[in-house]
C-alpha positions as CSV (number, residue, x, y, z in Angstrom):
1,M,137.2,139.9,78.3
2,C,138.4,139.5,74.7
3,R,139.7,136.0,74.3
4,N,142.5,137.2,72.0
5,I,144.2,139.2,74.7
6,R,146.6,137.0,76.6
7,P,147.9,137.4,80.1
8,L,151.4,139.0,80.0
9,N,152.5,139.0,83.6
10,N,154.8,136.6,85.3
11,F,156.3,134.6,82.3
12,A,159.8,133.5,81.8
13,P,161.1,135.1,79.6
14,P,159.1,138.3,80.2
15,A,156.5,139.5,77.7
16,T,158.1,141.0,74.5
17,N,157.2,144.4,73.2
18,D,155.5,142.6,70.2
19,E,153.2,140.7,72.7
20,V,152.4,143.9,74.5
21,H,151.7,145.7,71.2
22,A,149.4,142.8,70.1
23,A,147.5,143.0,73.3
24,A,147.1,146.7,73.0
25,L,145.9,146.3,69.4
26,Q,143.3,143.7,70.4
27,Y,142.1,146.0,73.2
28,V,141.7,149.0,70.9
29,R,140.0,146.9,68.2
30,K,137.5,145.7,70.8
31,V,136.8,149.1,72.3
32,A,136.5,150.7,68.8
33,G,134.4,147.9,67.5
34,T,136.4,147.5,64.3
35,T,139.6,145.7,63.2
36,K,140.3,148.3,60.5
37,P,139.6,152.0,61.2
38,S,138.6,154.4,58.5
39,A,141.2,156.8,57.1
40,A,139.6,159.5,59.2
41,N,140.1,157.5,62.4
42,Q,143.5,155.9,61.6
43,A,145.6,158.4,63.5
44,A,143.5,158.2,66.6
45,F,143.4,154.4,66.4
46,D,147.2,154.2,66.0
47,R,147.8,156.7,68.8
48,A,145.6,154.7,71.2
49,V,147.4,151.5,70.4
50,H,150.8,153.2,71.0
51,E,149.7,154.7,74.3
52,I,148.0,151.6,75.6
53,A,151.0,149.5,74.7
54,H,153.3,152.0,76.5
55,L,151.1,151.9,79.7
56,T,150.8,148.1,79.5
57,R,154.6,147.8,79.3
58,H,154.9,149.9,82.5
59,L,152.2,147.9,84.2
60,V,153.8,144.5,83.4
61,D,157.2,145.7,84.4
62,E,156.0,147.1,87.8
63,L,153.8,144.2,88.9
64,V,155.3,142.2,91.7
65,T,154.5,138.5,92.5
66,T,155.8,135.8,94.7
67,A,154.6,133.0,92.4
68,P,157.2,131.3,90.2
69,P,157.2,132.4,86.6
70,K,154.9,130.5,84.2
71,N,156.2,128.5,81.3
72,R,154.8,129.7,78.0
73,E,154.6,126.2,76.5
74,V,152.9,124.7,79.5
75,E,150.3,127.6,79.5
76,A,149.8,127.2,75.7
77,E,149.1,123.5,76.1
78,K,146.6,124.2,78.9
79,A,144.8,126.6,76.5
80,R,144.8,124.0,73.7
81,A,143.3,121.4,76.1
82,R,140.6,123.9,77.2
83,A,139.8,124.6,73.5
84,R,139.6,120.8,72.8
85,V,137.1,120.4,75.6
86,R,135.1,123.6,74.5
87,Y,135.0,122.9,70.8
88,G,135.7,119.1,70.7
89,A,138.4,117.7,68.6
């Protein structure tokens, strides 16, 4: 799993369209193996990002859970703590 793609489900407030787009962009970059497509591939790259963002939005909106929503700040601090352990600080 690409470390730059963050979980989007079950947060309060819900994931924004910008977060969904960023996750789709990271996914397409990973699959395509490039962060900047050539001019010949730009349209296909952009279309893939748009379609994946659209489908991701539907997925996140339709998922059901009984768990309480996660707090973004708490989750971000947990990630920072894991990074400190992993990389030392």
